[in-house]
Backbone bond lengths (Angstrom), bond angles and torsions (degrees), N, CA, C in turn:
res aa  C-N    CA-C-N  psi(-1)  N-CA   C-N-CA  omega(-1)  CA-C   N-CA-C  phi
1 M - - - 1.440 - - 1.527 110.17 -
2 S 1.294 116.70 -40.32 1.466 119.51 -179.64 1.526 111.03 -68.07
3 A 1.348 117.33 -29.32 1.455 120.13 177.14 1.544 109.78 -66.31
4 L 1.322 116.27 -34.89 1.452 120.02 177.85 1.526 110.86 -65.49
5 F 1.334 116.69 -43.43 1.457 119.84 177.93 1.525 111.74 -67.92
6 A 1.289 116.18 -31.22 1.462 119.41 179.14 1.533 110.59 -69.09
7 A 1.340 117.45 -34.35 1.456 121.30 -179.82 1.538 111.34 -77.41
8 F 1.317 117.54 -17.61 1.457 122.12 -178.54 1.519 109.90 -79.64
9 D 1.329 116.38 122.08 1.464 121.53 179.32 1.522 107.99 -111.12
10 P 1.333 118.93 103.30 1.467 121.04 -176.83 1.523 112.79 -65.05
11 K 1.320 119.57 -21.39 1.463 121.01 -179.58 1.528 112.08 -74.47
12 A 1.355 116.21 -14.91 1.459 120.04 -179.78 1.539 111.55 -77.26
13 F 1.321 117.01 -14.06 1.469 121.22 -178.44 1.513 109.75 -106.68
14 R 1.332 116.04 150.86 1.466 120.11 -178.64 1.519 111.84 -82.80
15 W 1.293 118.30 -29.87 1.461 124.00 178.37 1.526 112.86 60.27
16 G 1.309 118.17 24.53 1.458 122.61 174.77 1.515 114.66 78.86
17 S 1.283 118.68 5.67 1.456 119.57 -178.30 1.520 112.59 -85.28
18 S 1.330 117.54 -15.00 1.457 119.87 178.04 1.520 108.98 -128.04
19 S 1.302 117.85 155.17 1.460 121.32 -177.99 1.522 109.64 -84.92
20 A 1.345 114.31 158.57 1.458 120.12 178.80 1.524 108.46 -74.92
21 P 1.310 117.88 154.77 1.461 120.27 176.63 1.535 109.97 -60.57
22 L 1.300 115.52 152.17 1.459 122.03 -176.15 1.533 111.62 -58.28
23 L 1.312 118.28 -40.90 1.461 121.59 -178.91 1.526 111.19 -61.59
24 E 1.353 117.21 -44.11 1.466 120.26 178.18 1.529 110.58 -61.99
25 T 1.310 117.34 -42.20 1.459 121.59 -179.44 1.524 110.76 -63.07
26 V 1.325 117.07 -44.23 1.462 121.38 179.45 1.520 110.50 -63.32
27 V 1.332 117.10 -42.38 1.472 120.81 -179.87 1.533 109.88 -64.30
28 I 1.315 118.81 -45.25 1.464 121.96 -178.53 1.529 110.74 -64.39
29 V 1.314 117.12 -44.98 1.464 120.45 179.22 1.532 110.37 -64.41
30 S 1.323 117.74 -38.33 1.468 121.14 178.55 1.519 111.34 -65.39
31 V 1.321 117.42 -41.39 1.468 121.03 178.57 1.528 110.07 -64.52
32 I 1.327 117.77 -43.51 1.471 120.92 178.69 1.524 110.34 -62.77
33 A 1.319 117.83 -42.32 1.465 121.23 179.16 1.533 110.90 -64.61
34 A 1.328 116.80 -42.09 1.465 120.48 179.11 1.526 110.97 -64.10
35 L 1.326 117.57 -40.56 1.465 120.84 177.48 1.525 111.33 -65.56
36 A 1.329 117.47 -38.70 1.465 120.50 178.45 1.528 110.59 -64.85
37 V 1.318 117.63 -42.07 1.463 121.13 178.10 1.528 109.90 -64.98
38 A 1.327 117.69 -42.30 1.464 120.98 178.95 1.528 110.52 -62.00
39 C 1.318 117.67 -42.78 1.474 120.97 178.22 1.528 110.66 -62.82
40 A 1.309 117.41 -42.32 1.469 121.12 179.70 1.526 110.71 -63.46
41 L 1.332 117.57 -41.67 1.459 120.73 179.12 1.530 111.50 -66.70
42 I 1.310 117.27 -40.98 1.464 120.83 177.94 1.523 110.12 -63.53
43 F 1.320 116.96 -44.70 1.465 121.35 179.26 1.531 110.72 -61.09
44 R 1.304 116.89 -43.82 1.465 121.22 -179.96 1.524 110.77 -64.69
45 H 1.332 116.76 -41.59 1.459 120.97 179.34 1.526 110.76 -64.43
46 Q 1.319 117.55 -42.09 1.464 121.27 179.58 1.521 111.19 -63.84
47 R 1.315 117.86 -42.20 1.466 120.88 -179.55 1.522 110.96 -67.99
48 R 1.303 117.44 -36.91 1.458 121.09 -179.28 1.520 110.31 -67.50
49 R 1.322 117.66 -39.99 1.452 121.16 -179.15 1.524 112.19 -70.53
50 A 1.319 117.91 -32.57 1.452 121.49 -175.48 1.527 112.00 -71.72
51 R 1.293 117.85 -27.43 1.462 121.55 -177.66 1.526 109.69 -87.73
52 P 1.340 118.14 120.83 1.463 118.60 179.12 1.523 111.66 -69.60
53 K 1.317 115.67 151.80 1.460 120.89 -179.48 1.519 110.40 -70.64
54 R 1.311 115.03 151.16 1.456 120.71 175.41 1.529 108.94 -80.34
55 V 1.313 115.84 148.37 1.453 122.13 177.62 1.525 107.84 -80.88
56 V 1.322 117.16 128.77 1.469 120.07 -176.61 1.526 113.23 -108.90
57 D 1.334 118.31 -19.17 1.464 119.32 178.16 1.520 109.50 -152.81
58 Q 1.333 115.40 174.08 1.463 119.64 -175.28 1.518 112.55 -67.54
59 W 1.321 117.88 -27.95 1.466 120.12 -179.57 1.516 110.89 -71.78
60 Q 1.297 116.26 -39.42 1.467 119.20 176.60 1.531 110.05 -67.77
61 A 1.328 117.36 -39.34 1.469 120.78 176.54 1.522 109.98 -61.44
62 L 1.325 117.05 -40.89 1.459 121.43 178.24 1.528 110.89 -60.86
63 A 1.317 117.10 -44.65 1.470 121.19 -179.90 1.524 111.46 -66.75
64 V 1.331 116.86 -45.11 1.467 120.17 -177.62 1.528 110.37 -65.81
65 M 1.331 117.16 -45.21 1.467 119.62 179.65 1.532 111.25 -65.94
66 G 1.318 117.80 -31.72 1.458 120.28 174.88 1.521 111.82 -61.96
67 E 1.331 116.65 -36.26 1.460 120.74 176.86 1.528 111.24 -74.86
68 L 1.332 117.00 -40.14 1.462 121.23 -175.98 1.524 113.00 -76.76
69 C 1.319 117.56 -24.24 1.475 122.73 -179.79 1.528 108.72 -123.11
70 P 1.327 118.17 78.95 1.464 119.77 -173.44 1.529 113.84 -68.19
71 H 1.338 118.61 -17.17 1.463 121.04 -178.04 1.518 112.38 -99.65
72 G 1.327 117.03 6.56 1.456 121.27 174.60 1.516 113.44 112.71
73 W 1.314 114.55 153.83 1.455 122.00 178.23 1.514 108.43 -159.20
74 R 1.314 115.87 163.27 1.456 121.09 179.54 1.524 107.55 -144.58
75 A 1.327 116.80 143.12 1.465 121.13 178.88 1.521 109.37 -137.08
76 Q 1.334 114.19 148.74 1.461 120.70 175.41 1.515 107.66 -134.30
77 I 1.334 115.58 126.48 1.460 121.46 179.55 1.524 108.28 -105.89
78 T 1.332 114.26 131.08 1.462 120.45 176.48 1.519 107.75 -122.56
79 V 1.325 115.99 122.03 1.459 121.35 178.07 1.528 107.29 -103.93
80 Y 1.322 116.18 120.24 1.466 121.11 -179.49 1.519 109.49 -92.09
81 G 1.312 116.00 136.09 1.456 120.84 176.83 1.522 109.98 -84.99
82 S 1.310 115.85 167.69 1.470 118.52 179.64 1.525 108.61 -67.41
83 G 1.305 116.00 133.91 1.453 122.02 -179.29 1.513 113.92 85.04
84 A 1.328 119.39 -3.66 1.463 121.89 179.21 1.525 109.29 -74.37
85 P 1.331 118.01 145.85 1.465 119.72 177.75 1.536 109.69 -67.80
86 L 1.333 115.17 133.93 1.461 121.24 -178.10 1.521 110.29 -105.88
87 P 1.336 117.99 151.81 1.463 120.40 173.28 1.529 110.63 -61.71
88 A 1.313 116.12 161.81 1.464 121.25 -176.43 1.524 112.35 -64.82
89 D 1.325 117.68 -30.22 1.470 119.73 -176.97 1.527 113.40 -89.31
90 A 1.315 117.44 6.46 1.473 120.54 179.51 1.525 109.82 -70.50
91 P 1.322 117.52 137.34 1.462 119.61 179.05 1.529 111.12 -74.11
92 A 1.305 115.06 153.28 1.463 119.19 176.52 1.527 108.67 -70.91
93 A 1.324 116.19 133.50 1.466 120.43 -178.63 1.519 109.13 -152.14
94 R 1.327 115.22 153.60 1.470 120.69 177.35 1.512 112.03 -79.68
95 V 1.326 116.23 -30.25 1.463 120.76 179.15 1.526 108.64 -102.43
96 P 1.318 118.70 153.16 1.466 120.24 177.89 1.536 109.93 -59.30
97 P 1.328 117.85 131.39 1.467 120.07 -175.43 1.523 113.41 -81.30
98 V 1.318 113.57 164.68 1.458 122.69 174.28 1.524 106.41 -115.54
99 E 1.319 115.88 128.09 1.464 121.45 179.16 1.521 108.15 -105.86
100 L 1.309 116.49 133.14 1.458 120.73 176.46 1.517 107.21 -126.34
101 E 1.314 116.43 115.71 1.457 122.06 174.62 1.524 106.94 -105.56
102 W 1.328 115.15 127.60 1.454 117.51 179.50 1.514 109.97 -137.58
103 T 1.315 115.44 151.92 1.459 121.71 179.44 1.517 108.99 -134.39
104 R 1.301 114.18 147.02 1.468 122.10 174.91 1.511 106.69 -111.72
105 F 1.327 116.82 139.34 1.457 121.07 -178.32 1.516 111.01 -96.99
106 D 1.325 115.06 150.55 1.456 122.82 -179.80 1.526 109.45 -78.23
107 A 1.311 115.80 152.04 1.468 120.75 -176.82 1.527 111.60 -70.68
108 R 1.323 117.03 -41.50 1.463 119.79 -172.58 1.531 112.43 -80.83
109 S 1.307 117.33 -54.07 1.453 120.73 -169.93 1.526 114.03 -96.83
110 R 1.318 118.42 -7.89 1.461 124.05 -176.53 1.530 111.16 57.73
111 Q 1.335 115.62 27.61 1.451 120.80 175.01 1.518 108.46 -99.55
112 V 1.333 115.15 165.83 1.458 120.28 -178.82 1.528 109.39 -63.78
113 A 1.325 115.93 123.37 1.452 120.87 178.43 1.516 110.80 -96.71
114 V 1.309 117.29 -41.74 1.459 121.55 -176.91 1.529 109.71 -139.49
115 P 1.345 118.27 106.51 1.465 118.71 171.89 1.529 109.68 -91.84
116 R 1.306 116.74 139.69 1.477 121.10 -179.08 1.510 110.29 -138.45
117 R 1.343 115.55 154.57 1.467 122.06 173.50 1.517 107.18 -135.96
118 R 1.328 115.16 129.60 1.469 121.19 178.29 1.513 109.58 -127.13
119 W 1.320 114.94 146.72 1.459 122.26 177.11 1.511 108.52 -116.96
120 A 1.322 115.62 144.38 1.461 120.87 177.83 1.528 108.42 -153.65
121 S 1.313 114.82 170.69 1.464 119.00 178.67 1.526 112.22 -89.39
122 T 1.345 116.99 -16.80 1.466 120.92 179.04 1.526 109.52 -136.37
123 I 1.307 116.01 161.55 1.464 120.23 176.37 1.524 109.69 -64.24
124 R 1.322 116.38 -42.83 1.466 120.38 179.00 1.529 110.73 -59.05
125 G 1.326 116.99 -42.39 1.464 120.65 178.97 1.522 111.80 -65.09
126 A 1.332 117.12 -37.58 1.464 120.65 177.91 1.523 111.09 -66.85
127 L 1.336 117.07 -42.16 1.464 120.57 177.95 1.528 111.02 -63.67
128 Q 1.336 116.62 -41.40 1.457 120.57 178.45 1.525 110.13 -63.63
129 A 1.332 117.63 -41.39 1.467 121.19 179.32 1.525 110.67 -63.12
130 M 1.337 117.12 -38.35 1.462 120.89 178.44 1.527 110.50 -63.56
131 V 1.316 117.06 -46.43 1.466 121.05 -179.56 1.540 110.07 -64.41
132 E 1.328 117.40 -42.21 1.466 120.29 178.74 1.520 111.22 -64.13
133 D 1.348 117.44 -38.24 1.465 120.50 175.83 1.520 110.82 -58.67
134 R 1.311 116.43 -46.02 1.470 119.68 -177.87 1.516 110.92 -67.90
135 R 1.322 117.78 -38.91 1.468 119.76 177.47 1.531 110.35 -63.63
136 T 1.323 116.75 -38.96 1.461 120.63 176.79 1.521 110.29 -63.98
137 D 1.341 116.67 -43.02 1.466 119.87 176.88 1.520 111.62 -57.93
138 L 1.332 116.60 -44.41 1.471 120.10 179.61 1.521 111.18 -61.83
139 T 1.328 117.02 -41.81 1.463 120.39 179.11 1.519 110.02 -62.78
140 L 1.328 116.85 -44.47 1.466 120.21 179.10 1.529 111.35 -64.84
141 E 1.332 117.68 -37.36 1.463 120.55 177.01 1.526 110.89 -64.07
142 Q 1.333 117.44 -40.34 1.461 120.30 177.58 1.519 111.19 -64.46
143 I 1.328 117.21 -41.49 1.466 120.62 178.07 1.527 109.88 -64.18
144 E 1.327 116.76 -41.60 1.456 121.11 179.54 1.524 111.29 -62.50
145 R 1.342 116.92 -44.11 1.472 120.21 177.86 1.515 111.34 -62.85
146 A 1.342 116.52 -42.63 1.468 119.45 179.56 1.524 110.83 -64.22
147 T 1.326 116.98 -37.71 1.468 120.28 178.40 1.520 110.38 -66.95
148 E 1.329 117.12 -42.47 1.467 120.23 177.79 1.527 110.98 -62.05
149 E 1.329 116.97 -42.26 1.465 120.31 178.41 1.525 110.41 -64.21
150 H 1.325 116.48 -41.02 1.463 120.47 179.07 1.527 110.12 -64.38
151 D 1.339 116.90 -44.20 1.468 120.17 179.14 1.518 111.41 -62.71
152 A 1.331 116.70 -41.11 1.465 120.23 178.62 1.528 110.42 -64.14
153 L 1.316 117.38 -42.13 1.462 120.90 178.33 1.522 110.53 -63.68
154 M 1.328 116.50 -43.88 1.469 119.75 179.88 1.532 110.58 -64.37
155 G 1.332 117.55 -36.72 1.467 120.84 176.52 1.517 111.26 -63.30
156 R 1.332 117.26 -43.30 1.475 120.11 177.68 1.513 111.06 -64.48
157 L 1.331 117.19 -41.48 1.467 119.88 179.07 1.518 111.35 -65.24
158 T 1.326 117.64 -37.84 1.458 121.04 178.49 1.526 110.39 -65.23
159 R 1.340 117.35 -42.57 1.470 120.04 177.84 1.520 111.11 -64.28
160 L 1.327 117.16 -40.88 1.465 119.98 177.90 1.524 110.85 -63.83
161 D 1.317 116.50 -40.35 1.460 120.34 179.17 1.530 110.61 -64.22
162 R 1.322 117.85 -40.70 1.474 120.80 177.92 1.510 110.43 -63.65
163 R 1.341 116.93 -43.79 1.470 120.10 178.46 1.516 111.00 -60.46
164 R 1.338 115.48 -41.83 1.469 119.26 179.92 1.512 110.73 -63.33
165 R 1.329 116.51 -43.04 1.460 119.93 179.38 1.521 111.57 -66.20
166 N 1.340 116.73 -41.09 1.468 120.01 177.81 1.504 111.57 -65.04
167 H 1.321 116.51 -35.87 1.460 120.57 179.30 1.526 110.58 -67.11
168 R 1.327 117.84 -39.63 1.469 121.47 178.59 1.516 112.20 -68.67
169 S 1.335 116.92 -39.53 1.453 119.41 -175.85 1.526 112.18 -83.59
170 G 1.315 117.02 -7.86 1.465 121.66 -179.07 1.533 112.16 -68.55
171 P 1.334 116.79 173.54 1.482 120.99 -177.37 1.487 115.07 -64.73
């Protein structure tokens, strides 16, 4: 230990009593600024990628729904004119509403799995609502699968724990 203290020369260190040369200060500040800009760009890129694009026309809605519903889907748009009789479940609106009924088909039986009806003030808004509904369904399906997997894992762990306890308490 004393050899370590003997090799230590306190005069070789500044100990904060003198300032760093200007060039070192400029380089350090530049590196910190560059890292801050890089972090901001990465954060912005991550947020932009996480948010799905809005549907702007029927062709984009067709493409997106084709990806989101790989086993098939069908939609019907009804545009009501002013003064036209509306269904009982139509929302109150100042402008004539647009009704979009859509269904998703099941993979196995090709029967209707999910029928939906959405109301909007524009066709674009109805198409966007349909796509958002399907994205929400996919998110809920993923959560449901993860919960089922977690429950199955917990069930296996509980059975293993019981076996271990029975094995210890056995003769």
